[in-house]
N, CA, C and O atoms as a GROMACS GRO file, in nm:
protein
  420
    1MET      N    1  -7.776  -2.588   2.152
    1MET     CA    2  -7.746  -2.660   2.030
    1MET      C    3  -7.613  -2.736   2.030
    1MET      O    4  -7.507  -2.691   2.073
    2ARG      N    5  -7.632  -2.849   1.980
    2ARG     CA    6  -7.514  -2.940   1.958
    2ARG      C    7  -7.402  -2.907   1.879
    2ARG      O    8  -7.420  -2.850   1.772
    3ALA      N    9  -7.294  -2.934   1.917
    3ALA     CA   10  -7.190  -2.908   1.807
    3ALA      C   11  -7.176  -3.032   1.714
    3ALA      O   12  -7.191  -3.146   1.757
    4PRO      N   13  -7.147  -3.002   1.581
    4PRO     CA   14  -7.153  -3.096   1.469
    4PRO      C   15  -7.070  -3.203   1.502
    4PRO      O   16  -6.976  -3.189   1.582
    5ARG      N   17  -7.095  -3.308   1.449
    5ARG     CA   18  -7.005  -3.433   1.478
    5ARG      C   19  -6.894  -3.447   1.371
    5ARG      O   20  -6.918  -3.433   1.251
    6ARG      N   21  -6.764  -3.476   1.425
    6ARG     CA   22  -6.677  -3.482   1.313
    6ARG      C   23  -6.678  -3.605   1.245
    6ARG      O   24  -6.697  -3.706   1.313
    7ARG      N   25  -6.659  -3.614   1.120
    7ARG     CA   26  -6.635  -3.738   1.053
    7ARG      C   27  -6.492  -3.779   1.035
    7ARG      O   28  -6.392  -3.708   1.022
    8ASN      N   29  -6.505  -3.926   1.038
    8ASN     CA   30  -6.361  -3.973   1.020
    8ASN      C   31  -6.285  -3.951   1.148
    8ASN      O   32  -6.170  -3.992   1.135
    9SER      N   33  -6.304  -3.912   1.242
    9SER     CA   34  -6.216  -3.875   1.352
    9SER      C   35  -6.179  -4.001   1.413
    9SER      O   36  -6.260  -4.091   1.433
   10PRO      N   37  -6.060  -4.007   1.441
   10PRO     CA   38  -6.002  -4.117   1.504
   10PRO      C   39  -6.044  -4.157   1.646
   10PRO      O   40  -6.079  -4.067   1.722
   11ALA      N   41  -6.044  -4.288   1.688
   11ALA     CA   42  -6.118  -4.331   1.814
   11ALA      C   43  -6.012  -4.295   1.916
   11ALA      O   44  -5.893  -4.322   1.903
   12ARG      N   45  -6.068  -4.228   2.023
   12ARG     CA   46  -5.989  -4.191   2.155
   12ARG      C   47  -5.919  -4.304   2.195
   12ARG      O   48  -5.979  -4.412   2.193
   13GLN      N   49  -5.807  -4.300   2.231
   13GLN     CA   50  -5.696  -4.388   2.279
   13GLN      C   51  -5.741  -4.402   2.453
   13GLN      O   52  -5.769  -4.298   2.511
   14PRO      N   53  -5.744  -4.501   2.510
   14PRO     CA   54  -5.754  -4.504   2.657
   14PRO      C   55  -5.638  -4.460   2.732
   14PRO      O   56  -5.526  -4.494   2.694
   15SER      N   57  -5.655  -4.382   2.847
   15SER     CA   58  -5.548  -4.336   2.903
   15SER      C   59  -5.486  -4.463   2.981
   15SER      O   60  -5.543  -4.572   2.990
   16TYR      N   61  -5.363  -4.432   3.034
   16TYR     CA   62  -5.294  -4.538   3.105
   16TYR      C   63  -5.375  -4.596   3.230
   16TYR      O   64  -5.384  -4.717   3.251
   17THR      N   65  -5.427  -4.510   3.304
   17THR     CA   66  -5.498  -4.549   3.417
   17THR      C   67  -5.638  -4.601   3.363
   17THR      O   68  -5.697  -4.664   3.451
   18GLU      N   69  -5.694  -4.595   3.266
   18GLU     CA   70  -5.826  -4.672   3.228
   18GLU      C   71  -5.777  -4.786   3.163
   18GLU      O   72  -5.861  -4.874   3.150
   19GLU      N   73  -5.657  -4.812   3.116
   19GLU     CA   74  -5.654  -4.949   3.032
   19GLU      C   75  -5.568  -5.039   3.155
   19GLU      O   76  -5.577  -5.162   3.156
   20HIS      N   77  -5.487  -4.967   3.255
   20HIS     CA   78  -5.440  -5.070   3.348
   20HIS      C   79  -5.486  -5.063   3.497
   20HIS      O   80  -5.438  -5.127   3.590
   21GLY      N   81  -5.595  -4.968   3.504
   21GLY     CA   82  -5.642  -4.961   3.639
   21GLY      C   83  -5.565  -4.900   3.737
   21GLY      O   84  -5.610  -4.875   3.848
   22THR      N   85  -5.440  -4.871   3.700
   22THR     CA   86  -5.340  -4.805   3.803
   22THR      C   87  -5.304  -4.659   3.750
   22THR      O   88  -5.342  -4.618   3.640
   23ARG      N   89  -5.229  -4.589   3.838
   23ARG     CA   90  -5.150  -4.474   3.784
   23ARG      C   91  -5.035  -4.521   3.709
   23ARG      O   92  -4.991  -4.635   3.725
   24PRO      N   93  -4.982  -4.432   3.620
   24PRO     CA   94  -4.847  -4.482   3.566
   24PRO      C   95  -4.741  -4.504   3.651
   24PRO      O   96  -4.740  -4.440   3.756
   25PRO      N   97  -4.657  -4.578   3.628
   25PRO     CA   98  -4.519  -4.558   3.713
   25PRO      C   99  -4.446  -4.445   3.723
   25PRO      O  100  -4.448  -4.363   3.630
   26ARG      N  101  -4.378  -4.426   3.824
   26ARG     CA  102  -4.297  -4.312   3.851
   26ARG      C  103  -4.210  -4.263   3.753
   26ARG      O  104  -4.112  -4.328   3.716
   27THR      N  105  -4.238  -4.159   3.712
   27THR     CA  106  -4.157  -4.103   3.594
   27THR      C  107  -4.029  -4.060   3.610
   27THR      O  108  -4.006  -4.024   3.726
   28ALA      N  109  -3.926  -4.050   3.526
   28ALA     CA  110  -3.777  -4.012   3.519
   28ALA      C  111  -3.783  -3.868   3.572
   28ALA      O  112  -3.690  -3.829   3.642
   29ARG      N  113  -3.890  -3.783   3.544
   29ARG     CA  114  -3.883  -3.637   3.592
   29ARG      C  115  -3.858  -3.635   3.740
   29ARG      O  116  -3.789  -3.542   3.782
   30SER      N  117  -3.900  -3.720   3.820
   30SER     CA  118  -3.892  -3.706   3.965
   30SER      C  119  -3.762  -3.743   4.004
   30SER      O  120  -3.724  -3.714   4.118
   31TRP      N  121  -3.686  -3.805   3.924
   31TRP     CA  122  -3.543  -3.878   3.993
   31TRP      C  123  -3.442  -3.760   4.003
   31TRP      O  124  -3.439  -3.652   3.946
   32PRO      N  125  -3.374  -3.808   4.080
   32PRO     CA  126  -3.226  -3.718   4.102
   32PRO      C  127  -3.148  -3.682   3.981
   32PRO      O  128  -3.055  -3.601   3.988
   33ILE      N  129  -3.184  -3.744   3.859
   33ILE     CA  130  -3.105  -3.744   3.749
   33ILE      C  131  -3.103  -3.588   3.717
   33ILE      O  132  -2.999  -3.533   3.681
   34CYS      N  133  -3.214  -3.525   3.732
   34CYS     CA  134  -3.223  -3.393   3.694
   34CYS      C  135  -3.135  -3.298   3.745
   34CYS      O  136  -3.086  -3.209   3.675
   35SER      N  137  -3.106  -3.315   3.890
   35SER     CA  138  -3.006  -3.240   3.960
   35SER      C  139  -2.866  -3.292   3.939
   35SER      O  140  -2.773  -3.215   3.960
   36ILE      N  141  -2.841  -3.420   3.899
   36ILE     CA  142  -2.713  -3.455   3.892
   36ILE      C  143  -2.649  -3.417   3.741
   36ILE      O  144  -2.529  -3.427   3.718
   37PHE      N  145  -2.736  -3.376   3.655
   37PHE     CA  146  -2.702  -3.325   3.523
   37PHE      C  147  -2.723  -3.164   3.510
   37PHE      O  148  -2.661  -3.089   3.434
   38ALA      N  149  -2.820  -3.130   3.599
   38ALA     CA  150  -2.871  -2.964   3.597
   38ALA      C  151  -2.900  -2.934   3.452
   38ALA      O  152  -2.991  -3.000   3.402
   39GLY      N  153  -2.830  -2.837   3.368
   39GLY     CA  154  -2.848  -2.796   3.261
   39GLY      C  155  -2.779  -2.857   3.135
   39GLY      O  156  -2.774  -2.810   3.021
   40ARG      N  157  -2.733  -2.965   3.178
   40ARG     CA  158  -2.644  -3.058   3.105
   40ARG      C  159  -2.756  -3.172   3.044
   40ARG      O  160  -2.717  -3.239   2.948
   41LEU      N  161  -2.872  -3.191   3.088
   41LEU     CA  162  -2.962  -3.296   3.052
   41LEU      C  163  -3.054  -3.247   2.949
   41LEU      O  164  -3.143  -3.163   2.964
   42ASP      N  165  -3.016  -3.321   2.824
   42ASP     CA  166  -3.098  -3.281   2.699
   42ASP      C  167  -3.234  -3.351   2.681
   42ASP      O  168  -3.330  -3.293   2.631
   43ALA      N  169  -3.236  -3.478   2.725
   43ALA     CA  170  -3.374  -3.562   2.714
   43ALA      C  171  -3.380  -3.678   2.818
   43ALA      O  172  -3.278  -3.731   2.864
   44ILE      N  173  -3.481  -3.707   2.845
   44ILE     CA  174  -3.525  -3.833   2.914
   44ILE      C  175  -3.635  -3.897   2.851
   44ILE      O  176  -3.741  -3.840   2.827
   45VAL      N  177  -3.605  -4.033   2.820
   45VAL     CA  178  -3.697  -4.105   2.752
   45VAL      C  179  -3.740  -4.221   2.843
   45VAL      O  180  -3.653  -4.284   2.902
   46ALA      N  181  -3.872  -4.254   2.858
   46ALA     CA  182  -3.905  -4.372   2.937
   46ALA      C  183  -3.956  -4.485   2.825
   46ALA      O  184  -4.010  -4.451   2.720
   47TYR      N  185  -3.932  -4.608   2.858
   47TYR     CA  186  -3.954  -4.698   2.749
   47TYR      C  187  -4.004  -4.840   2.816
   47TYR      O  188  -3.994  -4.854   2.938
   48GLY      N  189  -4.045  -4.920   2.752
   48GLY     CA  190  -4.065  -5.056   2.824
   48GLY      C  191  -4.219  -5.068   2.843
   48GLY      O  192  -4.299  -4.975   2.836
   49ARG      N  193  -4.245  -5.203   2.869
   49ARG     CA  194  -4.405  -5.243   2.902
   49ARG      C  195  -4.440  -5.226   3.037
   49ARG      O  196  -4.372  -5.270   3.130
   50PRO      N  197  -4.546  -5.164   3.052
   50PRO     CA  198  -4.612  -5.148   3.202
   50PRO      C  199  -4.606  -5.286   3.280
   50PRO      O  200  -4.617  -5.282   3.402
   51SER      N  201  -4.589  -5.403   3.220
   51SER     CA  202  -4.589  -5.508   3.292
   51SER      C  203  -4.444  -5.559   3.350
   51SER      O  204  -4.430  -5.659   3.420
   52HIS      N  205  -4.341  -5.474   3.311
   52HIS     CA  206  -4.213  -5.488   3.356
   52HIS      C  207  -4.206  -5.444   3.511
   52HIS      O  208  -4.273  -5.349   3.550
   53GLU      N  209  -4.138  -5.503   3.582
   53GLU     CA  210  -4.116  -5.452   3.732
   53GLU      C  211  -4.051  -5.320   3.735
   53GLU      O  212  -4.091  -5.239   3.819
   54TRP      N  213  -3.957  -5.287   3.654
   54TRP     CA  214  -3.897  -5.152   3.680
   54TRP      C  215  -3.906  -5.079   3.527
   54TRP      O  216  -3.875  -5.125   3.417
   55THR      N  217  -3.957  -4.958   3.561
   55THR     CA  218  -3.956  -4.854   3.433
   55THR      C  219  -3.812  -4.844   3.395
   55THR      O  220  -3.728  -4.853   3.484
   56ARG      N  221  -3.781  -4.830   3.284
   56ARG     CA  222  -3.664  -4.817   3.207
   56ARG      C  223  -3.652  -4.680   3.127
   56ARG      O  224  -3.746  -4.639   3.060
   57SER      N  225  -3.545  -4.619   3.138
   57SER     CA  226  -3.518  -4.473   3.072
   57SER      C  227  -3.401  -4.480   3.037
   57SER      O  228  -3.315  -4.558   3.078
   58LEU      N  229  -3.389  -4.372   2.936
   58LEU     CA  230  -3.266  -4.351   2.867
   58LEU      C  231  -3.246  -4.176   2.893
   58LEU      O  232  -3.337  -4.096   2.873
   59ALA      N  233  -3.120  -4.140   2.938
   59ALA     CA  234  -3.106  -3.980   2.959
   59ALA      C  235  -2.997  -3.943   2.845
   59ALA      O  236  -2.904  -4.021   2.829
   60LEU      N  237  -3.004  -3.835   2.770
   60LEU     CA  238  -2.933  -3.794   2.678
   60LEU      C  239  -2.864  -3.679   2.737
   60LEU      O  240  -2.939  -3.591   2.780
   61VAL      N  241  -2.716  -3.657   2.750
   61VAL     CA  242  -2.664  -3.552   2.834
   61VAL      C  243  -2.557  -3.487   2.758
   61VAL      O  244  -2.478  -3.550   2.687
   62ALA      N  245  -2.555  -3.364   2.774
   62ALA     CA  246  -2.442  -3.294   2.699
   62ALA      C  247  -2.298  -3.333   2.725
   62ALA      O  248  -2.211  -3.323   2.639
   63SER      N  249  -2.279  -3.375   2.840
   63SER     CA  250  -2.150  -3.423   2.885
   63SER      C  251  -2.168  -3.531   2.985
   63SER      O  252  -2.275  -3.551   3.042
   64LEU      N  253  -2.054  -3.603   3.006
   64LEU     CA  254  -2.041  -3.708   3.115
   64LEU      C  255  -1.910  -3.744   3.172
   64LEU      O  256  -1.824  -3.804   3.108
   65ALA      N  257  -1.898  -3.708   3.283
   65ALA     CA  258  -1.788  -3.711   3.372
   65ALA      C  259  -1.792  -3.798   3.480
   65ALA      O  260  -1.903  -3.830   3.522
   66ILE      N  261  -1.670  -3.853   3.545
   66ILE     CA  262  -1.676  -3.957   3.650
   66ILE      C  263  -1.756  -3.910   3.759
   66ILE      O  264  -1.831  -3.988   3.817
   67ASP      N  265  -1.746  -3.781   3.794
   67ASP     CA  266  -1.815  -3.733   3.908
   67ASP      C  267  -1.995  -3.770   3.878
   67ASP      O  268  -2.071  -3.797   3.970
   68ASP      N  269  -2.029  -3.765   3.770
   68ASP     CA  270  -2.163  -3.777   3.725
   68ASP      C  271  -2.194  -3.929   3.753
   68ASP      O  272  -2.304  -3.963   3.798
   69LEU      N  273  -2.089  -4.025   3.723
   69LEU     CA  274  -2.106  -4.161   3.726
   69LEU      C  275  -2.113  -4.191   3.854
   69LEU      O  276  -2.206  -4.267   3.885
   70THR      N  277  -2.031  -4.149   3.951
   70THR     CA  278  -2.038  -4.164   4.092
   70THR      C  279  -2.188  -4.110   4.166
   70THR      O  280  -2.243  -4.177   4.253
   71ALA      N  281  -2.234  -4.003   4.127
   71ALA     CA  282  -2.371  -3.949   4.178
   71ALA      C  283  -2.484  -4.055   4.128
   71ALA      O  284  -2.575  -4.090   4.203
   72LEU      N  285  -2.469  -4.106   3.991
   72LEU     CA  286  -2.569  -4.190   3.961
   72LEU      C  287  -2.559  -4.333   4.047
   72LEU      O  288  -2.659  -4.389   4.092
   73ALA      N  289  -2.431  -4.381   4.062
   73ALA     CA  290  -2.429  -4.486   4.141
   73ALA      C  291  -2.490  -4.472   4.287
   73ALA      O  292  -2.552  -4.562   4.343
   74ALA      N  293  -2.466  -4.361   4.335
   74ALA     CA  294  -2.529  -4.342   4.468
   74ALA      C  295  -2.666  -4.332   4.467
   74ALA      O  296  -2.737  -4.366   4.562
   75ALA      N  297  -2.713  -4.276   4.337
   75ALA     CA  298  -2.877  -4.262   4.340
   75ALA      C  299  -2.945  -4.388   4.307
   75ALA      O  300  -3.065  -4.397   4.332
   76ALA      N  301  -2.874  -4.502   4.247
   76ALA     CA  302  -2.930  -4.622   4.192
   76ALA      C  303  -3.011  -4.682   4.325
   76ALA      O  304  -3.131  -4.701   4.307
   77PRO      N  305  -2.967  -4.708   4.435
   77PRO     CA  306  -3.035  -4.790   4.521
   77PRO      C  307  -3.191  -4.710   4.551
   77PRO      O  308  -3.296  -4.773   4.565
   78ALA      N  309  -3.184  -4.590   4.557
   78ALA     CA  310  -3.314  -4.508   4.558
   78ALA      C  311  -3.416  -4.538   4.441
   78ALA      O  312  -3.536  -4.557   4.461
   79TRP      N  313  -3.368  -4.539   4.344
   79TRP     CA  314  -3.435  -4.566   4.199
   79TRP      C  315  -3.498  -4.719   4.207
   79TRP      O  316  -3.614  -4.746   4.177
   80HIS      N  317  -3.409  -4.802   4.248
   80HIS     CA  318  -3.457  -4.937   4.278
   80HIS      C  319  -3.574  -4.971   4.357
   80HIS      O  320  -3.666  -5.048   4.331
   81GLN      N  321  -3.548  -4.883   4.478
   81GLN     CA  322  -3.636  -4.913   4.573
   81GLN      C  323  -3.774  -4.837   4.529
   81GLN      O  324  -3.879  -4.875   4.581
   82ALA      N  325  -3.776  -4.745   4.448
   82ALA     CA  326  -3.890  -4.678   4.396
   82ALA      C  327  -3.952  -4.765   4.252
   82ALA      O  328  -4.033  -4.720   4.170
   83GLY      N  329  -3.900  -4.873   4.250
   83GLY     CA  330  -3.928  -4.943   4.136
   83GLY      C  331  -3.903  -4.911   3.987
   83GLY      O  332  -3.972  -4.941   3.889
   84ALA      N  333  -3.783  -4.841   3.996
   84ALA     CA  334  -3.736  -4.788   3.859
   84ALA      C  335  -3.578  -4.860   3.838
   84ALA      O  336  -3.504  -4.887   3.934
   85ALA      N  337  -3.546  -4.881   3.706
   85ALA     CA  338  -3.416  -4.934   3.672
   85ALA      C  339  -3.331  -4.814   3.678
   85ALA      O  340  -3.378  -4.701   3.682
   86THR      N  341  -3.203  -4.841   3.678
   86THR     CA  342  -3.086  -4.735   3.661
   86THR      C  343  -3.123  -4.682   3.513
   86THR      O  344  -3.160  -4.761   3.426
   87PRO      N  345  -3.113  -4.563   3.491
   87PRO     CA  346  -3.125  -4.497   3.352
   87PRO      C  347  -2.985  -4.527   3.285
   87PRO      O  348  -2.876  -4.528   3.342
   88LEU      N  349  -3.011  -4.550   3.151
   88LEU     CA  350  -2.898  -4.570   3.054
   88LEU      C  351  -2.879  -4.422   3.027
   88LEU      O  352  -2.971  -4.349   2.988
   89VAL      N  353  -2.742  -4.376   3.052
   89VAL     CA  354  -2.713  -4.245   3.035
   89VAL      C  355  -2.598  -4.241   2.915
   89VAL      O  356  -2.492  -4.303   2.924
   90LEU      N  357  -2.633  -4.160   2.804
   90LEU     CA  358  -2.557  -4.145   2.713
   90LEU      C  359  -2.521  -3.992   2.668
   90LEU      O  360  -2.608  -3.904   2.667
   91PRO      N  361  -2.380  -3.968   2.631
   91PRO     CA  362  -2.378  -3.814   2.580
   91PRO      C  363  -2.429  -3.816   2.446
   91PRO      O  364  -2.416  -3.902   2.359
   92ARG      N  365  -2.493  -3.702   2.447
   92ARG     CA  366  -2.583  -3.674   2.298
   92ARG      C  367  -2.512  -3.697   2.165
   92ARG      O  368  -2.564  -3.739   2.062
   93ASP      N  369  -2.375  -3.660   2.187
   93ASP     CA  370  -2.278  -3.680   2.059
   93ASP      C  371  -2.289  -3.816   2.035
   93ASP      O  372  -2.319  -3.855   1.922
   94GLU      N  373  -2.266  -3.904   2.136
   94GLU     CA  374  -2.235  -4.053   2.096
   94GLU      C  375  -2.370  -4.116   2.042
   94GLU      O  376  -2.377  -4.202   1.954
   95PHE      N  377  -2.470  -4.063   2.106
   95PHE     CA  378  -2.617  -4.122   2.063
   95PHE      C  379  -2.638  -4.077   1.916
   95PHE      O  380  -2.696  -4.156   1.842
   96ASP      N  381  -2.594  -3.948   1.862
   96ASP     CA  382  -2.621  -3.902   1.736
   96ASP      C  383  -2.527  -3.991   1.648
   96ASP      O  384  -2.571  -4.048   1.548
   97GLU      N  385  -2.376  -4.003   1.695
   97GLU     CA  386  -2.331  -4.097   1.598
   97GLU      C  387  -2.360  -4.235   1.585
   97GLU      O  388  -2.310  -4.306   1.497
   98SER      N  389  -2.443  -4.275   1.673
   98SER     CA  390  -2.471  -4.427   1.670
   98SER      C  391  -2.587  -4.431   1.562
   98SER      O  392  -2.600  -4.532   1.492
   99LEU      N  393  -2.673  -4.320   1.547
   99LEU     CA  394  -2.770  -4.342   1.457
   99LEU      C  395  -2.703  -4.361   1.320
   99LEU      O  396  -2.781  -4.396   1.232
  100ASP      N  397  -2.590  -4.347   1.286
  100ASP     CA  398  -2.544  -4.381   1.149
  100ASP      C  399  -2.548  -4.538   1.119
  100ASP      O  400  -2.572  -4.591   1.011
  101ALA      N  401  -2.518  -4.599   1.240
  101ALA     CA  402  -2.526  -4.750   1.240
  101ALA      C  403  -2.645  -4.811   1.214
  101ALA      O  404  -2.643  -4.927   1.173
  102LEU      N  405  -2.775  -4.737   1.234
  102LEU     CA  406  -2.898  -4.802   1.224
  102LEU      C  407  -2.948  -4.758   1.092
  102LEU      O  408  -3.059  -4.803   1.066
  103SER      N  409  -2.898  -4.685   1.005
  103SER     CA  410  -2.950  -4.608   0.888
  103SER      C  411  -2.987  -4.716   0.784
  103SER      O  412  -2.911  -4.813   0.785
  104HIS      N  413  -3.083  -4.719   0.698
  104HIS     CA  414  -3.120  -4.817   0.604
  104HIS      C  415  -3.086  -4.764   0.480
  104HIS      O  416  -3.179  -4.743   0.401
  105ARG      N  417  -2.962  -4.735   0.442
  105ARG     CA  418  -2.928  -4.691   0.298
  105ARG      C  419  -2.903  -4.791   0.210
  105ARG      O  420  -2.875  -4.765   0.093
   0.00000   0.00000   0.00000
């Protein structure tokens, strides 16, 4: 017996692989940023269009110190070689404060 058809169900979106014929670009999860910030990494957001050469990302962190920046600079050549841009890194509190500038009150 067949399952009943759903009415008004949204059309299934094609996957990245179906749409572009390739696997998605390497994601931020596999980058050394996870080990640089360890428990201080709040979020990683990948953004941009697949047609761009480098995958762009934003990392929100609990705190940011000079040692973190030194480690990021050391990791940058490996990111570039893998086809990824150096992530934009922001402390979470600075990001939260910047949202006020974008409000539409």
